[in-house]
N, C-alpha and C positions, 0 to 999 in steps of 0.2 A: 686729405688722408695720406699719411706717409708710412710706408711699410718697408721694413728691412728684410732682406732675404740672405740667410747665412749660407755661404758656399763652402765653409770648411767641411771636411770629410766627404766631399763630393768629387774629389780626384780630377778636378779640372774637366768634368763632364765625360771622363772616359770609362768609369765604372758603371755598374748597374744603377747605383743611386745618382751618379752623374747624368746618365741617360734620362732618368726620371726627372731631374731638375731641368735639363735641356728641353725636354718636351713641354714642361710647364711654362718656362720662359718664352718659348715660341709662340705660346697662345695668350700671352698677356696683351690685352687690347687697350688702346688709348681710352682712358676713362678719367673719372674724378680722383682715382687713387694713383699715387706716385710711388713706384717701386724703386728700390735701391739695393744693390748687391754689396756685400762685404765678405772678405775672406783672406786667404793667403796672399801675401804680397806677390808671389811668383805666378798667381792665377789671374792677375789683373787683365790679361788679354784673352783668357780662355773662353769667355762668354761674349766677346765683343762682336762676333759674327752672328751668334744666335740672338742676342739681345743688344743690338747697337745703340738703342735709345735709353738704356738703363745705366746709370752711373755705377761705377765700381769703386768702393772704398777699400784700398789695400790696407791690411793690418797683419801684423805678426810675420816676420820674415824667417823665423826659426821653425824648421819642419819637425814633425814627430808628434806622437800621441800625447806625451807629457806637456809639451809646449802648448799644444792645442787645448788640453784640459785647463791648464793654468790661465791661458788667455780668456777662456770662457768664464772662469770663476772671478778673475780680477779686473779684466779689461772690458769684457762685453757690456756689463751694466752701464759703464761710463760712456761707451760708444752709443748705446741705445738712447741714453738721456741726452747726450750732446747733439745727436742727430734729430732729436724730438720725434722719434718713431711713435706712431699710434699702435703698431703691433710689429712683431718679428716672426718670420716664418723659418723653421728649421727643417729642411728637407731630409736630413739625416739624423734625426733626433735619437735613434737607437744607438748611434755612435757617439754623439756629443750633444746632449741636451744642455740648455742653460741652467745654471744653478739658481740664479734670481734674476729679475728683470724689472726695469722701471716702466714697462708697457706690457700689454697682454702678449702671450706667446702661443703659437701653433706649431706643432711638430709632427712630422710623418715618421712612423716606425715601420720599418720594412721587415724586421725579424726580431726575435728575442733569442738569438743564438747564444748569448752569454749565459743563458739559463738552460741550455739543452745538455743532456747527457750527464755523465759522472764528473766528479771533481777533476779526474785525470784528463778527460776530453776537453774540459773547459779551461785548463790551465793557461793556454796561450792567450786567453782573452783577459786575463788579469783579475786579481781579487778586488782591486780598487774599482774597476769597472762594474763588477757584479754588485758591489755595495752602493756605489754612487748613482748609477743609472736609475734604479727604482725610485730613489729619493727625488732625483731631478725630474723624472717623468711625472711624478705626482704633483709637481709644482706647475706643469705646463697647463695652460687654460683649456686648450683643445687639442686632442690627439687624433691624427688620421692613421688608421691601420690599414694596411694594403690587403688584408684578408680577414675573414671571420676567425681563422686560426690565430692570427696575431692578436686580434682583439681579446680572445679568450685568455691568451697568455698574459696580456697586459693586466687583466682583471685578476688572474690567479697568482702570477709570479711577482708583479710589481704593485698589486693592490690599488690599481687605478680605478676610479669610479666609472662604471659602465656608461653612465649618462654623458661623461666627457669624451667618449670615443666615438668617431664616425668611421665607418668602413667605406673606403673608396679604393676599388681595385686599380691597379696599374693598367695601361693600355698596351696595344700593339701597333706598331708602325706598319700599316697595311700597304704603304707605298714601297716598303723595303722587303717585307716578308710576305710573299705570295707564291703560288705554285708556278714554277718555271717549266718550260717544255724540256722534256728529257731527250737528249740526243743519244746516239749510239756509240759515242766516244768512250773508250775504256779508261781514260785518265781525265781528271778534272784539274785544270790549271787555275790556281789562285796565287799569284805572285806573293812571296817567293816560294810557294809550295806547289807540289804536284801529287795528287791523291789517286791511287789506282782504285777503280771501282770493281766490285761493289764494296761498300764499307759500311760498318756500324758506327754511329757517331755518338760521342758523349761530349757535351759542351759544359765545362765547369772548371773552376780553378782546382788545382791539385791540393786538396786540403784533407788530410787523414786524421781522424776517421769519419768525420761528418759527411764528406762527399762520397764515401764508400767505393772508392776506385779499386781497392784490392779485391773485394768480392766481385766487382764487375769483371776484373781480369780473370778470376777463377771461372766466372760464368762464361766468359768468351772461350776459354779452353774447353769447357763441357759442350758448348754449342758447336765448336769445331770438330770435336771428337764424334758427336752424334750425327752431324750433317755432312762433314768433309766438303762444306762449301768453300769457295775461294775468298770469302769476305775477310776484310782487315778490320781492325779496331782502331779508330781515330779518336784520340782524347785531346781536345782543344781547350787549353786554359793555362794560366801562369802558375808556376810553382808557388805553393804557400806552405802552411804548416805540415811538417813530416812528409814532404813531397819525395824525399829520398827513399822512404819506405815503399811508396807506390812504385817507384821506378825500379826498386829492387825486386818487387813482386813480378813486375813485367819481364825483367831480365831472367828471372827463374822460371818463367812460363815456357812450356814446350813450344808454344806458338809465338814466342817473343819476336820473330821476324815479321809477324803480321800485326804487331802492335806499334802504333806510331803516335808520338807526343809532338804537338805543334808548338808547345810553350804559349806565351801570350799571343792571342790571335786578334787581328784588327777587327774592330766592331763593323766597319763598313763592308767587310768581305764575308761576314757570318751568313747572310742570306744565301750566297752562293755555295758555301760549305754545307748548309742545311739541305739545299736543293739537290746536291749531288749524292746524299746519303741514301741508302736503302731503307734503313730504319734508324730511329734515334732512341737511345736508352738513357734514362735518367734515374740513377740508383741512389740518389742522395737520401741520407737518413734525416735531414732537416732542411726545409726551405720555408721562408716566410710568405712567398708568393708562387714561385715556380715559373718564372719568365721563360726560361729555355724550353719548357714543355709547350708553351703557347707559340713561341717562335717557330718551332718545329712543325706543329700542326698548321700554322698559317702558311708555311712553305709547302704544304701538301705531303708531309712525310709522316707516316704512322709512328706512334710513340708507345714504348713500354716503360712504365715508371714505377717507383716504389710506392706502396700504400703507406705513406708516412707524411706526418705534418700537414702542410697546406696543399700537397700535390693532388689528392683527390678532389679538393674543393676547386682547383684550377681546371683540371682536365674533365672532371665528372665522368660521363660514360664513353668518353672519346678515346680512352687509352686502355691498354692492357696492363693490369696491375700484378705486382709480385711482392713477395715478402723480402724486404731489403736485407734481412739476415740470412737468406738462403740463396747461395749461387745457383743451386739446382733449379729453384723456382724461377730465378731471373733467366737462366738459360732456356727453360721451357717456353717463356714468352718470346724470347728471341727466335727460337725454332719455329713457333707458331707463325709469327709475323713474316718470316722469310720463306715459309714453305706452303702456307695456306693463302692463296691469292684472294679468296673470297673475304676472309678476315682482314687481310691487308687492305683491300679496297673499302671495306665498311669502316675501318678505323680512319682511313684517310678522309672519307666523306664525313664522318662524325667530327673529326678534328676540324675540318674547314667550317663546319656549322658552329662548333663551340667557340671559335675565336671571334666570331662576329659580335659576341657579348662584350668584348673588350675594346675600348676606344680611348686614345689619348685625349681626343677632344672632350669626351665626357668626363674623364678623370681630371683634366685641367679646369674645366668649368666648375665642377663641384669643389675642387680643392680651393680655387681662388674665391669661390663663394664663401667657404668656411673661413678663410683668412679675412675677408672684408667684414663678415658678420662679427667675428671676434674682435676686430679692431674697434667696432662700434660706429 
């Protein structure tokens, strides 16, 4: 049995989808199945440390969404046929599913953000993507959805048959994200950054309006006015769509000196950043899974998050929820978590219990089982 794994749109293992692929690759055991990677020419060494025994077939040296899409339409079918794959696995099928294939296909869908919001908010995702993705998804033999929310979206927005969808939640790396002992130091040093404590943390790319940073900045101002606490707001994430509007909102805030943008933050240092936070706020209007919420909880940090999309499914009863459209409601939860120590401790306890339900071992085992079953 020979199975191809598409690494296009996985960002060399550095994005959220990339972490997902890395965790799956780590858990491929020697068996009767032969796995093989294919992807961007410049990613040929990106997975060599994680999966040293898997061959990487470099294809397409021209970067970009258009080149990626064209390669999958015209070149992928020939690759699958020439390599004699019994099946192909697409870890980022929500970004680039195959149009047709000579072998059975399995794809993981992490979100359906292309169909969220109004036409204006979806503009940056492209009209072609919104038309092509549902058609391509309906051609995939088996789809893995990372949450029940995403499964429902696949059924309703892409008209994928429910019987072809399996829900397999992502995992948490408990060796990286765990409660660390708090010291009395007023500054957290994470090279090349230094963060003055206490701070409220938000980990998310700067993508307006979907990630809802502007309302978070307004809520932080209300929180500061009501409490006069010394907290800072740390926003960790790379600039994306309309980031300049978010930065302008921060610059206009009366508490702009207490708002700190890190830009892209190294994945390996995220556990330390979470652990140093007083609380974590997750204001996003849309998430397919909500990994950041679970990472914060696993780090022993209480979470306030939006009652939106998959976030309640991920956090269940372990978070305080707010209306993502209301900065006042968001600020209320921030005030509660920072001023009521009983609620703070209870949220921390429930969060640590909740994350035990998520394991990369279970995720990888079930995913690889589906891949092999589909290959026949």
